[in-house]
C-alpha positions in Angstrom: 0.0 0.0 0.0 1.4 3.4 -1.0 1.9 5.9 1.7 0.1 9.3 1.4 2.9 11.9 1.3 2.2 14.9 3.4 5.4 16.8 2.8 7.2 16.3 -0.5 10.2 18.4 0.5 11.1 16.2 3.4 9.3 13.0 2.5 6.9 12.9 5.5 3.9 10.6 5.2 0.6 10.3 7.1 2.2 7.2 8.7 5.1 9.3 9.9 2.7 11.7 11.6 0.8 8.8 13.2 4.0 7.3 14.6 5.1 10.7 15.9 1.8 11.1 17.8 2.2 7.6 19.3 5.8 8.3 20.3 5.5 11.9 21.6 1.7 12.3 22.3 1.5 14.8 19.5 3.2 15.3 16.2 6.4 17.3 16.1 6.7 17.1 12.3 5.0 20.5 11.6 7.6 22.1 13.9 10.4 20.4 12.0 9.0 21.5 8.7 8.5 25.1 9.9 12.1 25.2 11.2 13.4 23.8 7.8 11.3 26.3 5.9 12.7 29.2 8.0 16.2 27.9 7.3 15.5 28.0 3.6 15.3 24.2 3.2 11.8 24.1 1.6 11.1 23.8 -2.1 7.4 22.8 -2.1 6.6 24.7 -5.3 8.9 22.4 -7.2 8.7 19.1 -5.2 4.9 19.0 -4.6 3.1 17.8 -7.7 0.2 20.1 -6.8 2.6 23.1 -6.7 1.8 24.1 -3.1 
């Protein structure tokens, strides 16, 4: 079964978020994505097939 990709820049899937919640009680993935974007490490306009 193919994983639903949530973040194309960093390869996070819906399953990654589920595991994050189980491990930490909440998902820290959005914080990681925000920190990477702030550092200039995001390229969603190119990597996301929907262009977002």
